[in-house]
C-alpha positions as CSV (number, residue, x, y, z in Angstrom):
1,X,0.0,0.0,0.0
2,X,1.2,3.5,-0.7
3,X,0.4,6.5,1.4
4,X,-1.5,9.4,-0.3
5,X,-1.7,11.7,2.7
6,X,-1.9,12.1,6.4
7,X,-4.9,14.1,7.3
8,X,-5.7,15.8,10.6
9,X,-8.9,17.7,10.7
10,X,-10.4,18.4,7.6
11,X,-12.0,20.3,4.8
12,X,-15.2,21.1,6.8
13,X,-15.4,22.2,10.5
14,X,-15.5,19.2,12.9
15,X,-18.3,19.6,15.4
16,X,-17.5,16.5,17.4
17,X,-14.7,17.2,19.8
18,X,-13.8,13.5,20.1
19,X,-13.2,13.0,16.4
20,X,-10.0,11.3,15.4
21,X,-7.7,12.2,12.5
22,X,-7.5,9.8,9.5
23,X,-4.8,8.5,7.1
24,X,-5.7,7.7,3.5
25,X,-3.9,5.0,1.6
26,X,-4.3,3.2,-1.7
27,X,-4.6,-0.6,-1.9
28,X,-3.6,-1.8,-5.4
29,X,-5.8,-4.5,-6.9
30,X,-4.5,-7.0,-9.5
31,X,-4.9,-6.8,-13.2
32,X,-5.9,-3.2,-13.6
33,X,-5.0,-1.1,-16.6
34,X,-4.7,2.5,-17.7
35,X,-8.4,2.9,-17.8
36,X,-8.9,1.8,-14.2
37,X,-11.2,-0.7,-12.7
38,X,-14.9,0.1,-12.7
39,X,-16.5,-0.8,-9.4
40,X,-20.0,-0.4,-7.8
41,X,-20.9,-2.3,-4.6
42,X,-18.4,-3.8,-2.2
43,X,-19.1,-5.6,1.1
44,X,-17.4,-6.4,4.4
45,X,-17.9,-9.8,5.9
46,X,-17.4,-9.6,9.7
47,X,-17.2,-13.3,10.1
48,X,-14.0,-13.6,8.0
49,X,-12.7,-10.0,8.0
50,X,-12.7,-10.0,4.2
51,X,-13.8,-7.2,2.0
52,X,-15.3,-8.5,-1.2
53,X,-14.9,-6.2,-4.2
54,X,-16.4,-7.2,-7.6
55,X,-14.0,-5.7,-10.1
56,X,-16.3,-5.1,-13.0
57,X,-14.4,-4.7,-16.2
58,X,-11.6,-7.1,-15.1
59,X,-14.0,-10.1,-15.0
60,X,-12.7,-10.8,-11.4
61,X,-13.7,-10.6,-7.8
62,X,-11.0,-9.2,-5.5
63,X,-11.1,-10.3,-1.8
64,X,-9.1,-8.3,0.7
65,X,-8.0,-9.8,4.0
66,X,-8.3,-6.8,6.3
67,X,-6.0,-8.4,8.9
68,X,-3.1,-8.8,6.4
69,X,-4.1,-6.4,3.6
70,X,-3.4,-9.3,1.1
71,X,-5.6,-9.6,-1.9
72,X,-6.9,-12.9,-3.3
73,X,-8.8,-13.1,-6.6
74,X,-11.5,-15.2,-8.2
75,X,-11.2,-14.8,-11.9
76,X,-13.1,-16.0,-14.9
77,X,-16.3,-14.1,-14.4
78,X,-18.3,-13.0,-17.4
79,X,-17.7,-9.6,-19.1
80,X,-19.4,-7.9,-22.0
81,X,-18.7,-4.7,-24.0
82,X,-21.8,-2.4,-24.1
83,X,-22.4,1.1,-25.2
84,X,-23.6,3.5,-22.5
85,X,-24.5,7.1,-23.4
86,X,-22.4,6.9,-26.6
87,X,-19.3,5.4,-24.9
88,X,-18.2,1.8,-24.9
89,X,-17.8,0.1,-21.5
90,X,-17.1,-3.4,-20.3
91,X,-19.6,-4.8,-17.8
92,X,-18.8,-7.6,-15.4
93,X,-19.4,-8.4,-11.7
94,X,-20.5,-5.3,-9.7
95,X,-22.7,-6.3,-6.8
96,X,-22.3,-8.4,-3.6
97,X,-24.1,-9.4,-0.4
98,X,-23.0,-11.5,2.5
99,X,-25.0,-14.5,3.5
100,X,-24.6,-17.2,6.1
101,X,-21.2,-18.6,5.2
102,X,-21.9,-17.7,1.5
103,X,-21.2,-14.6,-0.5
104,X,-23.4,-13.8,-3.5
105,X,-22.1,-11.8,-6.5
106,X,-24.2,-10.2,-9.2
107,X,-22.9,-9.7,-12.8
108,X,-24.2,-7.1,-15.2
109,X,-22.6,-8.8,-18.2
110,X,-24.5,-12.1,-18.2
111,X,-27.3,-11.2,-15.6
112,X,-26.0,-14.0,-13.3
113,X,-26.1,-14.3,-9.5
114,X,-23.5,-16.7,-8.2
115,X,-22.7,-18.0,-4.8
116,X,-19.2,-18.5,-3.3
117,X,-18.0,-20.1,0.0
118,X,-17.2,-17.1,2.3
119,X,-14.0,-18.8,3.6
120,X,-12.6,-21.1,0.9
121,X,-13.9,-19.0,-2.0
122,X,-15.1,-22.1,-3.8
123,X,-17.9,-21.5,-6.3
124,X,-21.4,-22.7,-5.7
125,X,-24.6,-22.4,-7.7
126,X,-25.2,-19.7,-10.4
127,X,-28.5,-18.6,-11.9
128,X,-29.4,-16.0,-14.4
129,X,-32.3,-13.7,-14.3
130,X,-33.8,-12.0,-17.4
131,X,-32.8,-8.5,-16.5
132,X,-29.6,-6.8,-15.4
133,X,-29.0,-7.1,-11.7
134,X,-28.0,-4.0,-9.7
135,X,-28.0,-4.4,-5.9
136,X,-28.2,-7.6,-3.9
137,X,-29.4,-8.1,-0.3
138,X,-29.4,-11.3,1.7
139,X,-32.5,-11.8,3.9
140,X,-31.7,-14.1,6.7
141,X,-35.3,-14.5,8.1
142,X,-36.6,-15.9,4.8
143,X,-33.3,-17.4,3.4
144,X,-33.6,-15.3,0.3
145,X,-31.5,-13.0,-1.9
146,X,-33.4,-9.9,-3.1
147,X,-32.1,-8.5,-6.4
148,X,-32.9,-5.0,-7.6
149,X,-33.3,-4.8,-11.4
150,X,-34.1,-1.2,-12.3
151,X,-34.0,-1.7,-16.1
152,X,-37.3,-3.5,-15.9
153,X,-38.5,-1.8,-12.7
154,X,-38.4,-5.0,-10.7
155,X,-37.0,-6.8,-7.6
156,X,-36.3,-10.5,-8.0
157,X,-36.6,-12.8,-5.0
158,X,-34.2,-15.8,-5.1
159,X,-33.9,-18.9,-2.9
160,X,-30.6,-18.4,-1.0
161,X,-29.7,-22.1,-1.3
162,X,-30.5,-22.8,-5.0
163,X,-30.8,-19.2,-6.4
164,X,-34.0,-20.3,-8.1
165,X,-36.3,-17.3,-8.7
166,X,-39.3,-17.4,-6.4
167,X,-40.9,-14.1,-7.2
168,X,-40.8,-11.0,-9.4
169,X,-42.0,-7.8,-7.8
170,X,-42.8,-4.9,-10.2
171,X,-42.9,-1.2,-9.5
172,X,-43.7,2.1,-11.1
173,X,-40.1,3.3,-10.9
174,X,-36.5,2.1,-10.7
175,X,-35.6,0.2,-7.5
176,X,-32.3,1.5,-6.1
177,X,-30.7,0.7,-2.7
178,X,-31.6,-1.9,-0.2
179,X,-31.9,-2.5,3.6
180,X,-33.4,-5.4,5.5
181,X,-35.4,-4.7,8.7
182,X,-35.7,-8.0,10.6
183,X,-37.4,-6.3,13.6
184,X,-40.3,-5.0,11.5
185,X,-40.2,-7.7,8.7
186,X,-39.5,-5.2,6.0
187,X,-37.3,-4.6,3.0
188,X,-36.5,-1.0,2.1
189,X,-35.6,0.3,-1.3
190,X,-35.9,3.6,-3.3
191,X,-37.6,4.4,-6.6
192,X,-34.7,6.5,-7.9
193,X,-36.6,8.1,-10.7
194,X,-39.7,8.9,-8.6
195,X,-37.8,10.3,-5.5
196,X,-39.6,7.9,-3.2
197,X,-38.6,5.4,-0.5
198,X,-40.6,2.2,-0.1
199,X,-41.2,-0.3,2.7
200,X,-42.0,-3.8,1.5
201,X,-43.4,-6.6,3.7
202,X,-41.0,-9.5,3.6
203,X,-43.7,-12.2,3.8
204,X,-46.5,-10.7,1.7
205,X,-44.0,-8.9,-0.6
206,X,-46.5,-6.0,-0.8
207,X,-45.5,-2.3,-0.5
208,X,-46.8,-1.2,2.9
209,X,-45.4,2.4,3.1
210,X,-44.1,5.0,0.7
211,X,-42.2,8.1,1.8
212,X,-40.7,11.2,0.2
213,X,-37.0,11.7,1.0
214,X,-37.0,14.9,-1.2
215,X,-33.7,14.2,-2.8
216,X,-34.6,16.1,-6.0
217,X,-34.4,15.2,-9.6
218,X,-31.4,12.8,-9.2
219,X,-33.5,10.8,-6.7
220,X,-32.4,8.7,-3.7
221,X,-29.6,6.1,-4.0
222,X,-28.2,3.9,-1.3
223,X,-29.8,3.2,2.1
224,X,-28.8,1.8,5.5
225,X,-30.8,1.1,8.6
226,X,-30.5,1.6,12.3
227,X,-32.9,-1.2,13.1
228,X,-33.2,-0.6,16.9
229,X,-33.8,3.1,16.5
230,X,-36.0,2.8,13.4
231,X,-33.9,5.2,11.4
232,X,-33.3,4.8,7.7
233,X,-30.3,6.7,6.2
234,X,-30.9,7.7,2.6
235,X,-28.2,8.8,0.2
236,X,-29.0,11.7,-2.1
237,X,-26.5,12.9,-4.7
238,X,-24.9,15.5,-2.4
239,X,-26.3,14.8,1.0
240,X,-27.6,12.1,3.4
241,X,-30.9,12.2,5.1
242,X,-32.5,10.3,8.1
243,X,-36.0,9.0,7.7
244,X,-38.0,8.0,10.8
245,X,-39.3,4.6,9.4
246,X,-40.1,3.2,12.8
247,X,-42.9,5.8,13.1
248,X,-44.1,8.3,10.5
249,X,-41.3,8.1,7.8
250,X,-40.7,11.8,8.2
251,X,-37.3,13.3,7.4
252,X,-35.5,14.0,10.7
253,X,-32.3,15.6,9.6
254,X,-29.8,15.8,6.8
255,X,-26.1,16.6,6.2
256,X,-24.2,17.9,3.2
257,X,-21.6,15.5,1.8
258,X,-20.4,16.9,-1.5
259,X,-21.6,15.6,-4.9
260,X,-21.3,12.1,-6.3
261,X,-22.8,10.0,-3.5
262,X,-24.1,6.5,-4.4
263,X,-24.1,3.9,-1.7
264,X,-23.3,4.5,2.0
265,X,-22.5,2.5,5.2
266,X,-23.6,2.8,8.9
267,X,-22.3,1.2,12.1
268,X,-25.1,0.9,14.7
269,X,-22.8,0.3,17.6
270,X,-21.0,3.7,17.1
271,X,-24.0,5.4,15.4
272,X,-21.6,6.6,12.7
273,X,-22.6,7.1,9.1
274,X,-20.0,7.0,6.3
275,X,-20.7,8.7,3.0
276,X,-18.2,8.7,0.1
277,X,-18.7,11.5,-2.6
278,X,-17.1,10.5,-5.9
279,X,-17.3,13.9,-7.6
280,X,-16.2,15.9,-4.5
281,X,-13.5,13.4,-3.6
282,X,-14.2,13.2,0.1
283,X,-15.6,10.9,2.8
284,X,-18.1,12.4,5.2
285,X,-18.4,10.8,8.7
286,X,-21.4,11.8,10.7
287,X,-22.9,10.7,14.1
288,X,-26.6,10.1,14.6
289,X,-28.0,11.0,18.0
290,X,-31.0,9.4,19.7
291,X,-33.4,11.8,18.0
292,X,-32.0,11.0,14.5
293,X,-30.1,14.2,14.1
294,X,-26.8,14.0,12.2
295,X,-23.6,15.9,13.5
296,X,-20.5,16.1,11.4
297,X,-17.5,14.2,12.8
298,X,-15.1,14.6,10.0
299,X,-14.8,15.2,6.3
300,X,-11.7,13.4,4.8
301,X,-10.3,14.2,1.4
302,X,-10.0,11.0,-0.5
303,X,-9.7,10.8,-4.3
304,X,-11.9,11.6,-7.3
305,X,-14.2,8.7,-7.9
306,X,-14.0,7.3,-4.3
307,X,-17.5,6.1,-3.2
308,X,-19.6,3.2,-1.8
309,X,-17.5,2.7,1.3
310,X,-17.7,-0.3,3.8
311,X,-16.5,-0.2,7.3
312,X,-14.4,-3.0,8.9
313,X,-14.4,-3.9,12.6
314,X,-11.6,-1.5,13.5
315,X,-13.3,1.5,11.9
316,X,-11.2,1.4,8.7
317,X,-13.2,2.4,5.6
318,X,-12.6,0.7,2.3
319,X,-14.0,2.7,-0.7
320,X,-14.7,1.5,-4.2
321,X,-14.6,3.9,-7.0
322,X,-16.4,4.8,-10.2
323,X,-14.5,5.4,-13.5
324,X,-13.9,9.1,-12.6
325,X,-10.4,8.6,-11.1
326,X,-9.1,5.8,-13.5
327,X,-8.0,4.0,-10.4
328,X,-6.8,0.4,-10.0
329,X,-7.0,0.5,-6.2
330,X,-9.3,0.5,-3.2
331,X,-9.1,3.7,-1.2
332,X,-8.5,2.9,2.5
333,X,-9.3,5.5,5.2
334,X,-8.0,4.5,8.6
335,X,-8.6,6.3,11.9
336,X,-5.3,7.2,13.6
337,X,-4.6,5.9,17.0
338,X,-4.3,8.5,19.7
């Protein structure tokens, strides 16, 4: 790993007196090229300490051992060249969710969902759906994998053991983002093009509540949940909001993050929200209080393109990136020890 910078306090004023300083490093991934590695979702597995990073256009899945910083790779995943907004891009594996001893990977090239042993990395069953998968979410209470497929405005419900499709849920907009609420028996997602957030009953698979996060024309993106408090954190393009989904669904607070936000992460034990902004090139860390109000802890300069962070047990944040920065690395933001 090579050090980019050592950062004390940060671009924006820090309102939490106990906030640490952070160091930012780059963790190179194998088989990158001059055009960089296109990434979307990544995930941290607390049972193994591995960060799983589907590496899109490389046709590989990179797995980082957070204890040693060594990278293993599963190659041979499907890729396909497609034209997006007049530019050619190579699609491949881009989404991931952590199950019970199993990790599931979604591939935009061949529309497949594949299972891998979380420790040995051995491959398991693979199934294809008939629309491009975006996000994946493992639902422990029903032993299912829910797959957002915005291109045909659907969510597919797969059996977690066989990956057979059990149901197709259709909507009036494009599903984006995911969070599972075991306490209330709900699945949350957004309709990105409608600026709405939905609660779906896990058993009946019916939409039971619809809220307006007021993100604007870009709509809402990623979401995370504080299940005990009943707070849903919703990513807008340049801010994050807190919805009171345990009660009325009203917006309780928001915090500016800089532009280019997609997915986010939240740690319930520390009440810290982590928001990477790809266009602004920074990571916003905020604390949610008991009333659902967000207070800025730190805003760390990272790198253009850095987004979609996941947080390891020691508070280290691993950020994926879009194609903005032409990077072949994960961006690693570590709190400095006092």
